[in-house]
N, CA, C and O atoms as a Maestro MAE file, in Angstrom:
{
 s_m_m2io_version
 :::
 2.0.0
}

f_m_ct {
 s_m_title
 :::
 protein
 m_atom[284] {
  # First column is atom index #
  i_m_mmod_type
  r_m_x_coord
  r_m_y_coord
  r_m_z_coord
  i_m_residue_number
  s_m_chain_name
  s_m_pdb_residue_name
  s_m_pdb_atom_name
  i_m_atomic_number
  :::
  1 25 -162.479 36.791 72.093 1 A "MET " " N  " 7
  2 3 -161.449 37.488 72.834 1 A "MET " " CA " 6
  3 2 -160.113 37.470 72.063 1 A "MET " " C  " 6
  4 15 -159.388 38.464 72.039 1 A "MET " " O  " 8
  5 25 -159.806 36.330 71.440 2 A "LEU " " N  " 7
  6 3 -158.553 36.240 70.679 2 A "LEU " " CA " 6
  7 2 -158.559 37.161 69.456 2 A "LEU " " C  " 6
  8 15 -157.519 37.693 69.070 2 A "LEU " " O  " 8
  9 25 -159.722 37.343 68.858 3 A "LEU " " N  " 7
  10 3 -159.800 38.228 67.692 3 A "LEU " " CA " 6
  11 2 -159.481 39.668 68.090 3 A "LEU " " C  " 6
  12 15 -158.737 40.362 67.397 3 A "LEU " " O  " 8
  13 25 -160.039 40.101 69.188 4 A "ILE " " N  " 7
  14 3 -159.771 41.460 69.672 4 A "ILE " " CA " 6
  15 2 -158.312 41.595 70.104 4 A "ILE " " C  " 6
  16 15 -157.665 42.602 69.817 4 A "ILE " " O  " 8
  17 25 -157.800 40.578 70.792 5 A "ALA " " N  " 7
  18 3 -156.408 40.626 71.255 5 A "ALA " " CA " 6
  19 2 -155.435 40.707 70.085 5 A "ALA " " C  " 6
  20 15 -154.413 41.387 70.175 5 A "ALA " " O  " 8
  21 25 -155.745 40.018 68.987 6 A "SER " " N  " 7
  22 3 -154.833 40.060 67.835 6 A "SER " " CA " 6
  23 2 -154.801 41.453 67.207 6 A "SER " " C  " 6
  24 15 -153.751 41.901 66.747 6 A "SER " " O  " 8
  25 25 -155.934 42.132 67.187 7 A "VAL " " N  " 7
  26 3 -155.974 43.506 66.663 7 A "VAL " " CA " 6
  27 2 -155.202 44.443 67.588 7 A "VAL " " C  " 6
  28 15 -154.432 45.286 67.127 7 A "VAL " " O  " 8
  29 25 -155.412 44.294 68.886 8 A "LEU " " N  " 7
  30 3 -154.698 45.136 69.853 8 A "LEU " " CA " 6
  31 2 -153.195 44.912 69.779 8 A "LEU " " C  " 6
  32 15 -152.420 45.857 69.932 8 A "LEU " " O  " 8
  33 25 -152.774 43.669 69.545 9 A "LEU " " N  " 7
  34 3 -151.353 43.373 69.410 9 A "LEU " " CA " 6
  35 2 -150.737 44.156 68.256 9 A "LEU " " C  " 6
  36 15 -149.640 44.697 68.389 9 A "LEU " " O  " 8
  37 25 -151.431 44.218 67.136 10 A "VAL " " N  " 7
  38 3 -150.921 44.969 65.988 10 A "VAL " " CA " 6
  39 2 -150.788 46.455 66.344 10 A "VAL " " C  " 6
  40 15 -149.784 47.083 66.008 10 A "VAL " " O  " 8
  41 25 -151.791 47.017 67.017 11 A "PHE " " N  " 7
  42 3 -151.723 48.426 67.409 11 A "PHE " " CA " 6
  43 2 -150.546 48.691 68.346 11 A "PHE " " C  " 6
  44 15 -149.829 49.679 68.184 11 A "PHE " " O  " 8
  45 25 -150.351 47.811 69.320 12 A "ILE " " N  " 7
  46 3 -149.265 47.993 70.281 12 A "ILE " " CA " 6
  47 2 -147.911 47.911 69.598 12 A "ILE " " C  " 6
  48 15 -147.038 48.742 69.847 12 A "ILE " " O  " 8
  49 25 -147.730 46.918 68.742 13 A "VAL " " N  " 7
  50 3 -146.441 46.754 68.049 13 A "VAL " " CA " 6
  51 2 -146.191 47.939 67.124 13 A "VAL " " C  " 6
  52 15 -145.057 48.404 67.008 13 A "VAL " " O  " 8
  53 25 -147.225 48.426 66.471 14 A "GLU " " N  " 7
  54 3 -147.066 49.581 65.587 14 A "GLU " " CA " 6
  55 2 -146.689 50.833 66.388 14 A "GLU " " C  " 6
  56 15 -145.858 51.624 65.941 14 A "GLU " " O  " 8
  57 25 -147.281 51.015 67.546 15 A "LEU " " N  " 7
  58 3 -146.914 52.152 68.399 15 A "LEU " " CA " 6
  59 2 -145.451 52.059 68.846 15 A "LEU " " C  " 6
  60 15 -144.730 53.056 68.834 15 A "LEU " " O  " 8
  61 25 -145.024 50.869 69.234 16 A "LEU " " N  " 7
  62 3 -143.625 50.688 69.622 16 A "LEU " " CA " 6
  63 2 -142.686 50.933 68.445 16 A "LEU " " C  " 6
  64 15 -141.628 51.539 68.611 16 A "LEU " " O  " 8
  65 25 -143.065 50.471 67.271 17 A "ASN " " N  " 7
  66 3 -142.248 50.693 66.081 17 A "ASN " " CA " 6
  67 2 -142.148 52.191 65.777 17 A "ASN " " C  " 6
  68 15 -141.071 52.689 65.448 17 A "ASN " " O  " 8
  69 25 -143.258 52.898 65.886 18 A "SER " " N  " 7
  70 3 -143.237 54.341 65.641 18 A "SER " " CA " 6
  71 2 -142.358 55.056 66.663 18 A "SER " " C  " 6
  72 15 -141.672 56.023 66.330 18 A "SER " " O  " 8
  73 25 -142.380 54.582 67.894 19 A "SER " " N  " 7
  74 3 -141.536 55.181 68.934 19 A "SER " " CA " 6
  75 2 -140.056 54.984 68.632 19 A "SER " " C  " 6
  76 15 -139.257 55.907 68.791 19 A "SER " " O  " 8
  77 25 -139.695 53.789 68.199 20 A "VAL " " N  " 7
  78 3 -138.290 53.513 67.848 20 A "VAL " " CA " 6
  79 2 -137.864 54.407 66.692 20 A "VAL " " C  " 6
  80 15 -136.786 55.001 66.723 20 A "VAL " " O  " 8
  81 25 -138.709 54.501 65.676 21 A "GLU " " N  " 7
  82 3 -138.356 55.330 64.519 21 A "GLU " " CA " 6
  83 2 -138.229 56.797 64.900 21 A "GLU " " C  " 6
  84 15 -137.322 57.482 64.428 21 A "GLU " " O  " 8
  85 25 -139.127 57.287 65.747 22 A "ALA " " N  " 7
  86 3 -139.052 58.688 66.173 22 A "ALA " " CA " 6
  87 2 -137.793 58.949 66.979 22 A "ALA " " C  " 6
  88 15 -137.154 59.987 66.808 22 A "ALA " " O  " 8
  89 25 -137.429 58.024 67.851 23 A "ALA " " N  " 7
  90 3 -136.216 58.199 68.654 23 A "ALA " " CA " 6
  91 2 -134.977 58.201 67.774 23 A "ALA " " C  " 6
  92 15 -134.062 58.994 67.995 23 A "ALA " " O  " 8
  93 25 -134.938 57.334 66.790 24 A "ILE " " N  " 7
  94 3 -133.781 57.272 65.889 24 A "ILE " " CA " 6
  95 2 -133.708 58.537 65.039 24 A "ILE " " C  " 6
  96 15 -132.627 59.084 64.822 24 A "ILE " " O  " 8
  97 25 -134.866 59.001 64.557 25 A "ASP " " N  " 7
  98 3 -134.879 60.223 63.753 25 A "ASP " " CA " 6
  99 2 -134.509 61.441 64.602 25 A "ASP " " C  " 6
  100 15 -133.936 62.401 64.088 25 A "ASP " " O  " 8
  101 25 -134.827 61.408 65.878 26 A "ARG " " N  " 7
  102 3 -134.475 62.510 66.785 26 A "ARG " " CA " 6
  103 2 -132.960 62.621 66.944 26 A "ARG " " C  " 6
  104 15 -132.410 63.718 67.050 26 A "ARG " " O  " 8
  105 25 -132.300 61.468 66.957 27 A "ILE " " N  " 7
  106 3 -130.849 61.444 67.120 27 A "ILE " " CA " 6
  107 2 -130.181 62.077 65.903 27 A "ILE " " C  " 6
  108 15 -129.212 62.825 66.032 27 A "ILE " " O  " 8
  109 25 -130.705 61.773 64.737 28 A "GLY " " N  " 7
  110 3 -130.145 62.356 63.525 28 A "GLY " " CA " 6
  111 2 -130.636 61.631 62.298 28 A "GLY " " C  " 6
  112 15 -131.056 60.477 62.372 28 A "GLY " " O  " 8
  113 25 -130.583 62.307 61.171 29 A "PHE " " N  " 7
  114 3 -131.059 61.723 59.923 29 A "PHE " " CA " 6
  115 2 -129.936 61.070 59.124 29 A "PHE " " C  " 6
  116 15 -130.147 60.625 57.996 29 A "PHE " " O  " 8
  117 25 -128.737 61.015 59.716 30 A "ASP " " N  " 7
  118 3 -127.630 60.357 59.028 30 A "ASP " " CA " 6
  119 2 -127.907 58.870 58.903 30 A "ASP " " C  " 6
  120 15 -128.495 58.255 59.793 30 A "ASP " " O  " 8
  121 25 -127.476 58.300 57.785 31 A "THR " " N  " 7
  122 3 -127.646 56.865 57.573 31 A "THR " " CA " 6
  123 2 -126.597 56.115 58.377 31 A "THR " " C  " 6
  124 15 -125.399 56.369 58.246 31 A "THR " " O  " 8
  125 25 -127.052 55.200 59.200 32 A "HIS " " N  " 7
  126 3 -126.153 54.384 60.004 32 A "HIS " " CA " 6
  127 2 -126.703 52.965 59.989 32 A "HIS " " C  " 6
  128 15 -127.917 52.766 60.005 32 A "HIS " " O  " 8
  129 25 -125.825 51.997 59.958 33 A "ARG " " N  " 7
  130 3 -126.274 50.608 59.827 33 A "ARG " " CA " 6
  131 2 -127.081 50.155 61.031 33 A "ARG " " C  " 6
  132 15 -128.011 49.364 60.873 33 A "ARG " " O  " 8
  133 25 -126.759 50.627 62.230 34 A "LEU " " N  " 7
  134 3 -127.533 50.235 63.409 34 A "LEU " " CA " 6
  135 2 -128.916 50.895 63.420 34 A "LEU " " C  " 6
  136 15 -129.889 50.293 63.875 34 A "LEU " " O  " 8
  137 25 -129.000 52.126 62.923 35 A "SER " " N  " 7
  138 3 -130.302 52.784 62.815 35 A "SER " " CA " 6
  139 2 -131.187 52.039 61.827 35 A "SER " " C  " 6
  140 15 -132.370 51.815 62.085 35 A "SER " " O  " 8
  141 25 -130.612 51.661 60.709 36 A "LYS " " N  " 7
  142 3 -131.359 50.898 59.710 36 A "LYS " " CA " 6
  143 2 -131.797 49.558 60.275 36 A "LYS " " C  " 6
  144 15 -132.921 49.116 60.038 36 A "LYS " " O  " 8
  145 25 -130.920 48.920 61.014 37 A "ARG " " N  " 7
  146 3 -131.236 47.617 61.595 37 A "ARG " " CA " 6
  147 2 -132.378 47.734 62.615 37 A "ARG " " C  " 6
  148 15 -133.261 46.877 62.653 37 A "ARG " " O  " 8
  149 25 -132.366 48.774 63.427 38 A "ALA " " N  " 7
  150 3 -133.428 48.981 64.420 38 A "ALA " " CA " 6
  151 2 -134.768 49.234 63.733 38 A "ALA " " C  " 6
  152 15 -135.792 48.682 64.136 38 A "ALA " " O  " 8
  153 25 -134.757 50.067 62.699 39 A "LYS " " N  " 7
  154 3 -135.996 50.353 61.978 39 A "LYS " " CA " 6
  155 2 -136.511 49.117 61.250 39 A "LYS " " C  " 6
  156 15 -137.716 48.865 61.232 39 A "LYS " " O  " 8
  157 25 -135.613 48.349 60.652 40 A "ASP " " N  " 7
  158 3 -136.015 47.121 59.962 40 A "ASP " " CA " 6
  159 2 -136.574 46.085 60.936 40 A "ASP " " C  " 6
  160 15 -137.526 45.375 60.610 40 A "ASP " " O  " 8
  161 25 -135.991 45.998 62.114 41 A "SER " " N  " 7
  162 3 -136.489 45.061 63.126 41 A "SER " " CA " 6
  163 2 -137.891 45.459 63.587 41 A "SER " " C  " 6
  164 15 -138.754 44.602 63.776 41 A "SER " " O  " 8
  165 25 -138.109 46.739 63.765 42 A "GLY " " N  " 7
  166 3 -139.443 47.210 64.133 42 A "GLY " " CA " 6
  167 2 -140.475 46.907 63.066 42 A "GLY " " C  " 6
  168 15 -141.598 46.504 63.371 42 A "GLY " " O  " 8
  169 25 -140.089 47.102 61.809 43 A "SER " " N  " 7
  170 3 -140.991 46.787 60.703 43 A "SER " " CA " 6
  171 2 -141.265 45.289 60.622 43 A "SER " " C  " 6
  172 15 -142.385 44.876 60.323 43 A "SER " " O  " 8
  173 25 -140.259 44.487 60.883 44 A "ALA " " N  " 7
  174 3 -140.442 43.032 60.882 44 A "ALA " " CA " 6
  175 2 -141.394 42.613 62.004 44 A "ALA " " C  " 6
  176 15 -142.206 41.707 61.817 44 A "ALA " " O  " 8
  177 25 -141.301 43.259 63.158 45 A "ALA " " N  " 7
  178 3 -142.202 42.947 64.268 45 A "ALA " " CA " 6
  179 2 -143.650 43.261 63.893 45 A "ALA " " C  " 6
  180 15 -144.561 42.509 64.238 45 A "ALA " " O  " 8
  181 25 -143.857 44.365 63.191 46 A "VAL " " N  " 7
  182 3 -145.210 44.713 62.735 46 A "VAL " " CA " 6
  183 2 -145.703 43.669 61.736 46 A "VAL " " C  " 6
  184 15 -146.865 43.264 61.790 46 A "VAL " " O  " 8
  185 25 -144.849 43.236 60.840 47 A "LEU " " N  " 7
  186 3 -145.232 42.210 59.855 47 A "LEU " " CA " 6
  187 2 -145.613 40.902 60.550 47 A "LEU " " C  " 6
  188 15 -146.596 40.265 60.173 47 A "LEU " " O  " 8
  189 25 -144.849 40.504 61.552 48 A "ILE " " N  " 7
  190 3 -145.156 39.280 62.294 48 A "ILE " " CA " 6
  191 2 -146.492 39.423 63.022 48 A "ILE " " C  " 6
  192 15 -147.289 38.485 63.037 48 A "ILE " " O  " 8
  193 25 -146.744 40.586 63.624 49 A "ALA " " N  " 7
  194 3 -148.015 40.809 64.314 49 A "ALA " " CA " 6
  195 2 -149.184 40.773 63.329 49 A "ALA " " C  " 6
  196 15 -150.244 40.233 63.647 49 A "ALA " " O  " 8
  197 25 -148.999 41.339 62.143 50 A "LEU " " N  " 7
  198 3 -150.048 41.299 61.128 50 A "LEU " " CA " 6
  199 2 -150.297 39.877 60.641 50 A "LEU " " C  " 6
  200 15 -151.440 39.497 60.386 50 A "LEU " " O  " 8
  201 25 -149.232 39.092 60.512 51 A "THR " " N  " 7
  202 3 -149.381 37.692 60.112 51 A "THR " " CA " 6
  203 2 -150.150 36.915 61.177 51 A "THR " " C  " 6
  204 15 -151.015 36.101 60.852 51 A "THR " " O  " 8
  205 25 -149.837 37.164 62.445 52 A "ALA " " N  " 7
  206 3 -150.558 36.515 63.535 52 A "ALA " " CA " 6
  207 2 -152.030 36.919 63.516 52 A "ALA " " C  " 6
  208 15 -152.904 36.089 63.768 52 A "ALA " " O  " 8
  209 25 -152.308 38.183 63.221 53 A "LEU " " N  " 7
  210 3 -153.677 38.664 63.102 53 A "LEU " " CA " 6
  211 2 -154.413 37.912 61.993 53 A "LEU " " C  " 6
  212 15 -155.533 37.445 62.194 53 A "LEU " " O  " 8
  213 25 -153.792 37.800 60.844 54 A "LEU " " N  " 7
  214 3 -154.410 37.131 59.699 54 A "LEU " " CA " 6
  215 2 -154.705 35.666 60.014 54 A "LEU " " C  " 6
  216 15 -155.802 35.180 59.742 54 A "LEU " " O  " 8
  217 25 -153.736 34.969 60.582 55 A "VAL " " N  " 7
  218 3 -153.919 33.552 60.907 55 A "VAL " " CA " 6
  219 2 -155.025 33.382 61.946 55 A "VAL " " C  " 6
  220 15 -155.865 32.491 61.818 55 A "VAL " " O  " 8
  221 25 -155.028 34.225 62.965 56 A "THR " " N  " 7
  222 3 -156.054 34.137 64.009 56 A "THR " " CA " 6
  223 2 -157.443 34.353 63.439 56 A "THR " " C  " 6
  224 15 -158.366 33.595 63.736 56 A "THR " " O  " 8
  225 25 -157.593 35.385 62.621 57 A "TRP " " N  " 7
  226 3 -158.906 35.662 62.046 57 A "TRP " " CA " 6
  227 2 -159.337 34.573 61.069 57 A "TRP " " C  " 6
  228 15 -160.513 34.211 61.031 57 A "TRP " " O  " 8
  229 25 -158.400 34.045 60.275 58 A "LEU " " N  " 7
  230 3 -158.768 32.978 59.347 58 A "LEU " " CA " 6
  231 2 -159.196 31.713 60.083 58 A "LEU " " C  " 6
  232 15 -160.160 31.059 59.686 58 A "LEU " " O  " 8
  233 25 -158.484 31.367 61.154 59 A "LEU " " N  " 7
  234 3 -158.812 30.148 61.890 59 A "LEU " " CA " 6
  235 2 -160.092 30.278 62.712 59 A "LEU " " C  " 6
  236 15 -160.876 29.332 62.789 59 A "LEU " " O  " 8
  237 25 -160.308 31.433 63.323 60 A "LEU " " N  " 7
  238 3 -161.460 31.580 64.211 60 A "LEU " " CA " 6
  239 2 -162.699 32.138 63.519 60 A "LEU " " C  " 6
  240 15 -163.804 31.649 63.752 60 A "LEU " " O  " 8
  241 25 -162.536 33.135 62.686 61 A "ALA " " N  " 7
  242 3 -163.687 33.758 62.048 61 A "ALA " " CA " 6
  243 2 -163.952 33.210 60.646 61 A "ALA " " C  " 6
  244 15 -165.054 33.351 60.118 61 A "ALA " " O  " 8
  245 25 -162.945 32.590 60.051 62 A "GLY " " N  " 7
  246 3 -163.102 32.077 58.689 62 A "GLY " " CA " 6
  247 2 -164.246 31.094 58.519 62 A "GLY " " C  " 6
  248 15 -165.082 31.275 57.634 62 A "GLY " " O  " 8
  249 25 -164.304 30.046 59.355 63 A "PRO " " N  " 7
  250 3 -165.414 29.084 59.204 63 A "PRO " " CA " 6
  251 2 -166.790 29.724 59.375 63 A "PRO " " C  " 6
  252 15 -167.728 29.367 58.662 63 A "PRO " " O  " 8
  253 25 -166.921 30.649 60.295 64 A "ALA " " N  " 7
  254 3 -168.212 31.318 60.486 64 A "ALA " " CA " 6
  255 2 -168.571 32.154 59.263 64 A "ALA " " C  " 6
  256 15 -169.730 32.188 58.849 64 A "ALA " " O  " 8
  257 25 -167.592 32.819 58.694 65 A "MET " " N  " 7
  258 3 -167.842 33.626 57.488 65 A "MET " " CA " 6
  259 2 -168.245 32.743 56.309 65 A "MET " " C  " 6
  260 15 -169.123 33.109 55.527 65 A "MET " " O  " 8
  261 25 -167.611 31.596 56.185 66 A "LEU " " N  " 7
  262 3 -167.971 30.671 55.101 66 A "LEU " " CA " 6
  263 2 -169.400 30.160 55.277 66 A "LEU " " C  " 6
  264 15 -170.143 30.040 54.303 66 A "LEU " " O  " 8
  265 25 -169.782 29.860 56.515 67 A "ARG " " N  " 7
  266 3 -171.164 29.411 56.772 67 A "ARG " " CA " 6
  267 2 -172.167 30.507 56.428 67 A "ARG " " C  " 6
  268 15 -173.215 30.236 55.842 67 A "ARG " " O  " 8
  269 25 -171.843 31.734 56.794 68 A "LEU " " N  " 7
  270 3 -172.735 32.854 56.481 68 A "LEU " " CA " 6
  271 2 -172.859 33.079 54.975 68 A "LEU " " C  " 6
  272 15 -173.909 33.484 54.475 68 A "LEU " " O  " 8
  273 25 -171.771 32.810 54.270 69 A "ALA " " N  " 7
  274 3 -171.785 32.994 52.809 69 A "ALA " " CA " 6
  275 2 -172.469 31.829 52.103 69 A "ALA " " C  " 6
  276 15 -172.717 31.883 50.899 69 A "ALA " " O  " 8
  277 25 -172.775 30.769 52.862 70 A "GLY " " N  " 7
  278 3 -173.453 29.632 52.267 70 A "GLY " " CA " 6
  279 2 -172.521 28.654 51.601 70 A "GLY " " C  " 6
  280 15 -172.956 27.870 50.757 70 A "GLY " " O  " 8
  281 25 -171.264 28.673 51.950 71 A "MET " " N  " 7
  282 3 -170.309 27.759 51.317 71 A "MET " " CA " 6
  283 2 -170.039 26.570 52.191 71 A "MET " " C  " 6
  284 15 -169.258 25.695 51.818 71 A "MET " " O  " 8
  :::
 }
 m_bond[283] {
  # First column is bond index #
  i_m_from
  i_m_to
  i_m_order
  :::
  1 1 2 1
  2 2 3 1
  3 3 4 2
  4 3 5 1
  5 5 6 1
  6 6 7 1
  7 7 8 2
  8 7 9 1
  9 9 10 1
  10 10 11 1
  11 11 12 2
  12 11 13 1
  13 13 14 1
  14 14 15 1
  15 15 16 2
  16 15 17 1
  17 17 18 1
  18 18 19 1
  19 19 20 2
  20 19 21 1
  21 21 22 1
  22 22 23 1
  23 23 24 2
  24 23 25 1
  25 25 26 1
  26 26 27 1
  27 27 28 2
  28 27 29 1
  29 29 30 1
  30 30 31 1
  31 31 32 2
  32 31 33 1
  33 33 34 1
  34 34 35 1
  35 35 36 2
  36 35 37 1
  37 37 38 1
  38 38 39 1
  39 39 40 2
  40 39 41 1
  41 41 42 1
  42 42 43 1
  43 43 44 2
  44 43 45 1
  45 45 46 1
  46 46 47 1
  47 47 48 2
  48 47 49 1
  49 49 50 1
  50 50 51 1
  51 51 52 2
  52 51 53 1
  53 53 54 1
  54 54 55 1
  55 55 56 2
  56 55 57 1
  57 57 58 1
  58 58 59 1
  59 59 60 2
  60 59 61 1
  61 61 62 1
  62 62 63 1
  63 63 64 2
  64 63 65 1
  65 65 66 1
  66 66 67 1
  67 67 68 2
  68 67 69 1
  69 69 70 1
  70 70 71 1
  71 71 72 2
  72 71 73 1
  73 73 74 1
  74 74 75 1
  75 75 76 2
  76 75 77 1
  77 77 78 1
  78 78 79 1
  79 79 80 2
  80 79 81 1
  81 81 82 1
  82 82 83 1
  83 83 84 2
  84 83 85 1
  85 85 86 1
  86 86 87 1
  87 87 88 2
  88 87 89 1
  89 89 90 1
  90 90 91 1
  91 91 92 2
  92 91 93 1
  93 93 94 1
  94 94 95 1
  95 95 96 2
  96 95 97 1
  97 97 98 1
  98 98 99 1
  99 99 100 2
  100 99 101 1
  101 101 102 1
  102 102 103 1
  103 103 104 2
  104 103 105 1
  105 105 106 1
  106 106 107 1
  107 107 108 2
  108 107 109 1
  109 109 110 1
  110 110 111 1
  111 111 112 2
  112 111 113 1
  113 113 114 1
  114 114 115 1
  115 115 116 2
  116 115 117 1
  117 117 118 1
  118 118 119 1
  119 119 120 2
  120 119 121 1
  121 121 122 1
  122 122 123 1
  123 123 124 2
  124 123 125 1
  125 125 126 1
  126 126 127 1
  127 127 128 2
  128 127 129 1
  129 129 130 1
  130 130 131 1
  131 131 132 2
  132 131 133 1
  133 133 134 1
  134 134 135 1
  135 135 136 2
  136 135 137 1
  137 137 138 1
  138 138 139 1
  139 139 140 2
  140 139 141 1
  141 141 142 1
  142 142 143 1
  143 143 144 2
  144 143 145 1
  145 145 146 1
  146 146 147 1
  147 147 148 2
  148 147 149 1
  149 149 150 1
  150 150 151 1
  151 151 152 2
  152 151 153 1
  153 153 154 1
  154 154 155 1
  155 155 156 2
  156 155 157 1
  157 157 158 1
  158 158 159 1
  159 159 160 2
  160 159 161 1
  161 161 162 1
  162 162 163 1
  163 163 164 2
  164 163 165 1
  165 165 166 1
  166 166 167 1
  167 167 168 2
  168 167 169 1
  169 169 170 1
  170 170 171 1
  171 171 172 2
  172 171 173 1
  173 173 174 1
  174 174 175 1
  175 175 176 2
  176 175 177 1
  177 177 178 1
  178 178 179 1
  179 179 180 2
  180 179 181 1
  181 181 182 1
  182 182 183 1
  183 183 184 2
  184 183 185 1
  185 185 186 1
  186 186 187 1
  187 187 188 2
  188 187 189 1
  189 189 190 1
  190 190 191 1
  191 191 192 2
  192 191 193 1
  193 193 194 1
  194 194 195 1
  195 195 196 2
  196 195 197 1
  197 197 198 1
  198 198 199 1
  199 199 200 2
  200 199 201 1
  201 201 202 1
  202 202 203 1
  203 203 204 2
  204 203 205 1
  205 205 206 1
  206 206 207 1
  207 207 208 2
  208 207 209 1
  209 209 210 1
  210 210 211 1
  211 211 212 2
  212 211 213 1
  213 213 214 1
  214 214 215 1
  215 215 216 2
  216 215 217 1
  217 217 218 1
  218 218 219 1
  219 219 220 2
  220 219 221 1
  221 221 222 1
  222 222 223 1
  223 223 224 2
  224 223 225 1
  225 225 226 1
  226 226 227 1
  227 227 228 2
  228 227 229 1
  229 229 230 1
  230 230 231 1
  231 231 232 2
  232 231 233 1
  233 233 234 1
  234 234 235 1
  235 235 236 2
  236 235 237 1
  237 237 238 1
  238 238 239 1
  239 239 240 2
  240 239 241 1
  241 241 242 1
  242 242 243 1
  243 243 244 2
  244 243 245 1
  245 245 246 1
  246 246 247 1
  247 247 248 2
  248 247 249 1
  249 249 250 1
  250 250 251 1
  251 251 252 2
  252 251 253 1
  253 253 254 1
  254 254 255 1
  255 255 256 2
  256 255 257 1
  257 257 258 1
  258 258 259 1
  259 259 260 2
  260 259 261 1
  261 261 262 1
  262 262 263 1
  263 263 264 2
  264 263 265 1
  265 265 266 1
  266 266 267 1
  267 267 268 2
  268 267 269 1
  269 269 270 1
  270 270 271 1
  271 271 272 2
  272 271 273 1
  273 273 274 1
  274 274 275 1
  275 275 276 2
  276 275 277 1
  277 277 278 1
  278 278 279 1
  279 279 280 2
  280 279 281 1
  281 281 282 1
  282 282 283 1
  283 283 284 2
  :::
 }
}
């Protein structure tokens, strides 16, 4: 269940990040420090979700994969 939840978390965070970027781009394409900060924060959230995904899969599925590989 945790493996599936970690994948879903990445999808949800990516959808939210895309929504923030679309809303900011809708307002205008001018460079503004707050727009950059919002987009960077969204990207950081996706990176954190991906890191959580990697750690979850390594901790839960890693040992099983090693056993299957004969290691």
